[in-house]
C-alpha positions as CSV (number, residue, x, y, z in Angstrom):
1,M,79.0,107.3,61.4
2,D,81.8,107.0,63.9
3,T,85.7,107.2,63.6
4,F,87.1,104.1,65.0
5,H,90.9,103.2,65.9
6,L,91.6,99.2,66.9
7,I,94.8,98.6,68.8
8,G,96.4,95.3,67.5
9,I,94.2,95.5,64.1
10,K,96.5,92.9,62.2
11,G,94.7,90.1,64.7
12,S,92.5,87.9,62.8
13,G,89.1,89.2,64.3
14,M,90.3,92.6,65.1
15,S,91.3,93.1,60.9
16,A,87.8,91.4,60.1
17,L,85.6,93.8,62.4
18,A,88.1,97.1,61.1
19,Q,86.6,95.4,57.2
20,I,82.9,95.4,58.6
21,L,83.3,98.5,60.2
22,S,84.9,100.2,57.2
23,D,82.3,98.6,55.2
24,L,79.6,100.2,56.8
25,G,80.5,103.5,56.1
26,N,82.6,104.5,59.2
27,K,85.8,105.9,59.4
28,V,88.6,103.4,60.6
29,Q,92.5,103.1,61.3
30,G,94.4,101.0,63.6
31,E,98.2,100.2,65.0
32,D,100.1,96.9,65.5
33,I,103.4,95.4,64.6
34,D,105.4,96.3,61.8
35,S,105.8,93.4,60.1
36,F,103.7,91.8,57.5
37,L,100.6,89.8,57.8
38,F,98.2,88.3,55.4
39,T,95.6,89.9,57.6
40,Q,96.2,93.1,56.4
41,V,95.9,92.9,52.8
42,P,91.8,93.4,52.9
43,L,92.6,96.5,54.8
44,E,95.1,97.6,52.7
45,A,92.5,96.9,49.8
46,R,89.7,99.1,51.7
47,S,92.6,101.8,52.0
48,I,92.6,101.9,55.9
49,P,95.4,103.6,57.5
50,L,98.0,101.5,59.4
51,F,100.3,102.8,62.2
52,T,102.6,100.9,63.9
53,F,102.3,100.7,67.7
54,G,102.8,104.3,69.3
55,D,102.8,106.2,65.8
56,A,98.8,106.6,65.4
57,P,97.3,109.9,65.3
58,L,94.5,109.8,68.4
59,S,91.5,111.8,69.2
60,Q,89.0,111.9,72.2
61,S,86.4,111.6,69.4
62,M,87.4,107.9,68.3
63,K,86.0,104.7,69.5
64,V,89.0,102.3,70.4
65,I,88.6,98.8,70.3
66,A,91.3,97.0,71.9
67,S,92.6,93.2,70.8
68,N,92.2,90.7,73.8
69,A,96.0,89.8,72.9
70,Y,97.3,92.7,74.7
71,D,96.7,93.4,78.3
72,D,96.0,96.8,80.2
73,N,99.7,97.5,80.5
74,H,100.5,97.8,76.8
75,P,101.6,101.2,76.3
76,S,99.3,101.7,73.3
77,L,96.3,101.1,76.0
78,V,97.9,103.2,78.6
79,R,98.2,105.9,75.7
80,C,94.7,105.9,75.5
81,K,94.4,106.3,78.9
82,Q,96.6,109.4,79.1
83,Y,94.6,111.0,76.2
84,G,91.2,110.4,78.8
85,I,90.2,108.0,75.8
86,P,87.7,104.7,76.9
87,V,88.9,101.4,75.6
88,H,86.4,98.9,74.9
89,R,87.8,95.3,74.6
90,Y,87.0,93.1,71.2
91,H,84.5,91.0,72.9
92,R,82.8,93.6,74.1
93,F,82.5,95.8,71.8
94,L,81.2,93.0,69.4
95,G,78.6,91.9,71.8
96,D,77.0,95.3,71.9
97,W,77.3,95.8,68.3
98,M,75.3,92.7,67.2
99,K,72.4,93.7,69.1
100,G,71.1,95.3,66.1
101,Y,70.9,92.1,63.9
102,T,69.9,88.8,64.2
103,S,73.1,87.0,64.9
104,V,74.6,83.2,64.3
105,A,77.2,82.7,66.7
106,I,79.6,79.7,65.5
107,T,81.7,77.9,67.8
108,G,83.7,75.2,69.0
109,A,87.0,74.0,69.7
110,H,87.4,73.1,66.0
111,G,86.0,73.8,63.0
112,K,84.9,77.3,63.5
113,T,86.7,79.5,60.7
114,T,85.5,76.8,57.7
115,T,82.3,76.1,59.1
116,T,81.5,80.0,59.6
117,G,83.0,80.8,55.9
118,M,80.7,78.3,54.8
119,M,77.9,79.8,56.1
120,V,78.8,83.1,54.9
121,H,79.1,81.5,51.5
122,A,76.3,79.6,51.5
123,L,74.0,83.3,52.2
124,K,76.0,85.1,49.4
125,A,73.5,84.0,47.1
126,I,70.5,84.1,49.5
127,E,70.6,87.6,51.4
128,P,74.3,89.3,51.8
129,S,74.7,89.6,55.4
130,C,77.5,91.0,58.0
131,S,80.3,88.2,58.9
132,L,83.2,87.6,60.8
133,I,85.6,84.9,59.8
134,G,88.5,83.8,61.7
135,D,90.6,83.9,59.0
136,G,90.6,87.6,58.8
137,T,88.0,87.9,56.5
138,G,85.2,90.5,57.3
139,A,82.1,92.0,55.5
140,G,79.6,94.5,56.5
141,F,76.0,95.6,54.2
142,P,74.5,98.2,55.3
143,D,71.0,97.0,54.6
144,A,71.8,93.6,56.1
145,R,69.4,91.9,58.4
146,L,72.1,88.7,59.6
147,F,75.3,89.1,61.4
148,V,77.3,85.5,60.9
149,F,80.4,85.3,63.5
150,E,83.4,83.4,64.9
151,S,82.9,82.9,68.3
152,C,85.5,82.0,70.5
153,E,85.6,80.3,73.8
154,Y,89.1,81.3,75.2
155,K,88.8,82.9,78.6
156,R,85.5,82.7,78.2
157,H,84.9,85.4,75.9
158,F,81.8,84.1,74.0
159,L,79.9,85.0,77.2
160,A,80.1,87.9,75.7
161,Y,77.5,87.5,73.6
162,R,74.0,87.1,73.3
163,P,73.4,85.4,69.8
164,D,69.9,84.7,68.1
165,I,71.2,81.0,67.0
166,A,74.6,79.2,68.2
167,V,76.5,76.7,66.6
168,I,78.9,74.3,68.3
169,T,80.9,71.9,66.2
170,N,82.4,70.3,69.1
171,I,84.0,70.4,72.7
172,D,87.6,69.6,73.1
173,F,90.7,70.5,75.7
174,D,92.2,73.2,74.8
175,H,93.9,76.4,75.9
176,P,95.5,74.8,78.8
177,D,96.7,78.2,80.1
178,Y,93.2,79.1,80.7
179,F,91.1,76.0,81.0
180,S,91.9,73.6,83.9
181,D,90.1,70.4,82.4
182,I,87.4,68.9,79.8
183,D,84.7,69.8,82.1
184,D,85.9,73.2,83.0
185,V,85.7,73.8,78.8
186,R,81.8,71.6,79.0
187,N,80.7,74.1,81.4
188,A,82.1,77.2,79.7
189,F,80.0,75.9,76.4
190,E,76.9,75.2,78.8
191,E,77.1,78.8,80.0
192,M,77.4,79.8,76.3
193,A,74.3,77.6,75.1
194,S,72.4,79.0,77.8
195,L,72.8,82.6,76.3
196,A,71.7,81.5,72.9
197,S,67.7,83.2,72.8
198,K,66.1,81.0,70.1
199,H,68.0,78.0,68.5
200,L,71.3,75.7,69.5
201,I,72.8,73.7,66.4
202,A,75.1,71.0,68.0
203,C,77.1,68.2,66.3
204,G,75.3,65.3,68.5
205,D,78.4,63.1,67.5
206,D,80.2,64.8,70.1
207,P,79.9,63.1,73.4
208,Q,80.8,66.0,75.4
209,I,78.1,68.1,73.5
210,R,75.5,65.6,74.2
211,L,76.3,66.1,78.3
212,L,75.5,69.9,77.8
213,K,72.9,70.7,80.1
214,T,70.6,73.2,78.3
215,T,67.1,74.6,78.1
216,T,67.5,76.2,74.5
217,D,65.8,74.8,71.7
218,T,68.3,72.0,70.4
219,L,69.1,70.7,66.7
220,Y,71.6,67.9,67.0
221,Y,73.7,66.9,63.8
222,G,75.9,64.2,62.7
223,I,76.6,60.9,61.3
224,G,74.8,58.8,63.8
225,M,71.5,57.6,64.0
226,D,70.1,59.4,67.0
227,N,70.7,63.2,65.3
228,D,68.0,65.2,63.9
229,L,70.0,66.2,60.7
230,R,72.3,63.1,59.4
231,A,74.7,62.4,56.6
232,T,74.3,59.0,55.3
233,N,75.9,57.8,51.9
234,I,79.0,59.7,52.0
235,T,81.4,59.1,49.0
236,V,84.4,60.6,48.6
237,Q,85.0,61.5,44.9
238,S,88.0,63.4,43.1
239,N,86.0,66.4,43.4
240,G,85.4,66.2,47.2
241,V,82.7,64.4,49.3
242,T,78.8,63.5,48.1
243,F,76.4,62.8,50.6
244,D,72.7,62.4,51.6
245,A,71.1,65.2,54.4
246,Y,68.0,63.8,56.2
247,F,66.0,65.7,58.6
248,K,63.9,63.3,61.0
249,D,64.1,60.5,58.3
250,T,63.1,63.0,55.5
251,K,65.5,63.3,53.0
252,L,66.5,66.7,52.2
253,N,68.7,66.2,48.9
254,Q,72.0,65.1,48.0
255,F,74.9,67.7,48.7
256,T,78.8,67.8,47.6
257,I,81.2,69.8,48.8
258,P,84.5,70.6,46.9
259,V,86.3,69.8,50.0
260,F,87.6,66.6,51.8
261,G,87.4,64.8,55.5
262,K,85.0,64.0,57.7
263,H,84.8,66.9,59.9
264,N,83.9,69.2,56.7
265,V,80.7,66.8,56.0
266,L,79.9,67.7,59.9
267,N,80.9,71.3,58.7
268,A,78.4,71.1,55.8
269,L,75.8,69.6,58.1
270,A,76.0,72.7,60.9
271,V,75.6,75.3,57.4
272,I,72.2,73.1,56.5
273,G,71.0,73.4,60.0
274,V,71.2,76.9,60.4
275,A,69.4,77.3,56.6
276,L,66.7,75.0,58.4
277,V,66.0,77.1,61.2
278,L,66.3,80.4,59.5
279,D,63.9,78.9,56.5
280,L,66.7,79.6,54.2
281,D,66.6,78.3,50.5
282,L,67.7,74.6,50.7
283,D,68.4,74.5,46.7
284,I,70.7,77.7,47.0
285,T,72.6,76.5,50.0
286,K,73.4,73.0,48.1
287,T,74.2,75.4,44.8
288,Q,76.7,77.2,47.3
289,L,78.1,74.2,49.4
290,A,79.2,72.9,46.1
291,T,81.6,75.7,45.1
292,F,82.6,76.3,48.6
293,S,86.3,77.0,47.7
294,G,87.8,77.4,52.0
295,V,89.2,79.9,54.2
296,K,92.5,81.4,54.6
297,R,95.2,78.8,56.0
298,R,92.5,75.9,55.9
299,F,93.8,73.0,54.0
300,T,95.2,75.6,51.3
301,E,96.9,73.7,48.2
302,K,100.2,74.7,46.2
303,H,102.6,73.1,44.2
304,W,106.6,72.8,44.6
305,K,108.1,70.8,42.2
306,S,106.1,67.6,41.6
307,N,105.1,67.8,45.2
308,V,101.4,69.0,46.5
309,V,102.0,71.7,49.4
310,I,99.1,72.0,51.8
311,D,99.1,75.0,54.3
312,D,96.8,74.3,57.6
313,Y,96.0,75.8,60.4
314,A,95.8,72.9,62.7
315,H,97.9,73.4,66.2
316,H,95.6,71.0,68.2
317,P,96.2,67.0,68.2
318,S,92.5,66.5,66.6
319,E,93.0,69.2,64.2
320,I,96.1,67.5,63.0
321,R,94.2,64.2,62.9
322,A,91.4,65.6,60.7
323,T,93.7,67.3,58.5
324,L,95.9,64.3,57.9
325,E,92.7,62.1,57.2
326,A,91.7,65.1,55.0
327,V,94.5,64.1,53.1
328,R,94.7,60.7,53.1
329,S,91.4,60.7,51.7
330,K,92.3,63.3,48.7
331,Y,95.6,61.8,48.3
332,P,95.3,58.2,49.0
333,Q,98.2,57.1,46.9
334,K,100.6,59.7,48.0
335,K,103.6,59.8,50.7
336,V,102.4,62.2,53.8
337,V,104.9,64.5,55.2
338,G,103.7,66.5,58.2
339,I,105.9,69.4,59.0
340,F,104.8,71.3,62.2
341,Q,105.3,74.3,64.3
342,P,103.7,73.8,68.1
343,H,101.8,76.9,68.9
344,T,102.0,77.9,72.7
345,F,104.7,76.2,74.8
346,S,101.5,75.2,77.5
347,R,99.6,73.6,74.6
348,L,102.3,71.3,73.8
349,E,103.5,70.5,77.2
350,K,99.6,69.5,78.2
351,L,98.9,67.4,74.8
352,I,102.1,66.5,74.4
353,D,101.8,62.7,74.1
354,D,98.5,63.3,72.0
355,F,100.5,65.3,69.8
356,A,103.0,62.9,69.1
357,L,100.0,60.5,68.5
358,S,98.0,62.7,65.8
359,L,101.5,63.1,63.6
360,K,102.3,59.5,63.8
361,E,99.4,59.4,61.1
362,A,102.0,61.5,58.8
363,D,104.7,59.0,57.0
364,D,107.5,61.5,57.8
365,V,107.5,64.2,60.5
366,Y,109.6,67.4,60.6
367,L,109.2,69.8,63.8
368,C,109.9,73.2,63.9
369,E,110.8,75.2,67.3
370,I,108.1,76.3,69.2
371,F,106.0,79.9,68.7
372,G,105.3,81.3,71.9
373,S,102.7,83.9,71.1
374,A,101.9,87.3,72.1
375,R,100.6,86.1,75.1
376,E,102.9,83.7,75.9
377,G,106.5,83.9,74.8
378,R,108.3,81.2,77.2
379,G,108.1,77.8,78.3
380,N,109.3,74.6,80.3
381,I,109.2,72.5,77.3
382,S,111.5,72.0,74.4
383,I,110.7,71.0,71.0
384,D,113.2,67.6,71.4
385,E,110.6,66.3,74.1
386,L,108.2,65.9,70.9
387,R,110.6,64.8,68.9
388,T,112.0,61.9,71.4
389,R,108.2,60.5,71.0
390,I,107.5,60.5,67.3
391,P,110.0,57.6,65.6
392,N,112.0,59.1,63.3
393,A,110.9,62.6,63.6
394,R,113.7,65.2,62.8
395,L,113.9,69.3,63.4
396,V,113.2,71.4,60.3
397,S,117.1,72.8,59.3
398,E,117.9,76.3,57.9
399,N,117.7,75.1,54.8
400,I,114.2,73.7,54.4
401,A,114.4,73.1,50.6
402,H,117.1,70.6,51.1
403,D,115.3,68.9,53.8
404,M,112.5,68.0,51.4
405,S,114.5,67.9,48.1
406,S,114.1,63.9,48.3
407,Y,110.5,63.8,48.2
408,N,108.8,63.5,44.7
409,D,105.0,63.3,44.0
410,S,104.3,63.8,47.7
411,V,102.1,65.8,49.6
412,L,104.1,68.5,52.3
413,V,101.5,69.2,54.9
414,F,102.6,72.5,57.0
415,M,100.8,72.7,60.1
416,G,100.6,75.4,62.8
417,A,99.1,78.3,64.2
418,G,102.2,80.6,64.6
419,D,104.6,81.7,62.0
420,I,104.6,78.4,59.7
421,Q,104.2,80.6,56.8
422,K,107.9,81.4,57.0
423,Y,109.3,78.2,56.3
424,E,106.6,77.7,53.3
425,D,108.1,81.2,52.1
426,A,111.3,80.1,52.2
427,L,110.7,76.8,50.3
428,F,109.2,78.3,47.8
429,Q,111.8,81.3,47.5
430,A,114.9,78.5,47.2
C-alpha cells in the first residue's frame, strides 16, 4: 500500500479520489483551505488527516497528487518541488490508475454527476464498483472489476483517459475561459470519443453529438425515433417519472425514476445503455433506478416555513432551464422563485443573454454577486448587467430571510456552483 498526499483535497474530484484510495487500504492525507466545505465530511468519516495549505507533513516516500485548480506556482506545489517530491496532476494520475479496471467514463457539458450517481447506484446491487462522482463521493472496493467515473472536458483534461466505455450526455458551449466556441468544444469531445476502446453511448437527441465523427461502436439513446435506445410513453407522476424503454424496437421494460425532468429520463437511458453493453441484469437495474435518491447539490429539497427550498448546482443556462423545467414538472401549481449566483465572470460575460432568457422561466428572480472561483478572481462584468436584462429581477440583500418573507407555499430554487449555500444557510438560520 502507498501513502498519498492530495493538494486541494476538498475539491469534489480530489475528495472522491481520496476516498477511493483510502477505501483500497492506502494511507491518505491532504491539504486545502481552512474553511469548511461539504466535501470534507466523507474524508473526516474515514479519519483522513486534513491540513491547511502549507502545514502538512511531507516525506519523499509520498505520492503527491495536485488539483488542477492550482497552478505550478502555488506555494504547496513549490514546497513539494523544494522537497524533491514529484507532483502528479489529478487527471494524469487518474488516467494511469484506472488502467487496472474496466472503466466507464461519463462525460458531457451537463448531467455528468447525476448520470454517474445513477450508474453507481444501479451497480450497487449488481457488482460493487470503484466510483468517482463529481459531487465529492468516492468509493473503492478491493475486488472491483469496474471503475465508473465522472470525466470533465475542461481544458481537455478528459483526453488523459482511455476508458473502455464512454458516455456523452450532451455537448454545449461552456468554459469560455478555455474553449473558443462550440466547434472547439465538439472537437474536444470528438477526440475523447476516439479514445474509448470498446463502446460509445451518446445522447442522439443532441445535434452536436450527431455531428461527431467517430469509428467507435456507438449506441445512441434518447427520445427521438432515430435512436437505438428510446424512451416512450413518458408519464409524470407524483413520485417521479415513468417511461417505457425500447432497444431497436424491442421493449425492454417500464422504468420509474423518483426524479423529475426530461433530462433525468435521458440520464436514466444512459445508465440502461451501459447496462446493455456490459450485459448487466436489467431487472436489477430497473429496481435500482426506482430507488435513486439523487446526488449532492442536484435538486436537493428542504422546507422553510411553508415553502419548498431546492439546492441545485445549475450554473449554465441549459442547466437552469432543465432545473426549472423539473421544478414546474414536480410542482406545477406553485410559484417558482429563482435565486441565482453566477459562477465565473467569463461564463456570465459570454452567455449573459442566454442566462437572462433561462432565468425568465422563474416567476421571480433574485441575483447574488458573481462568484469568481479559484482560477478567476475578477472580471469585466457586474451582476447589474444581468439584472437589467431580467424584468423585475432583484439583488439579494444582506437579509435574505426578509427577501423571502413574502413567499408562502412557493418553491425557492437556489442555483449556482460557487458558495450560494451561504445564502441558504443564512435563510435557515434566521
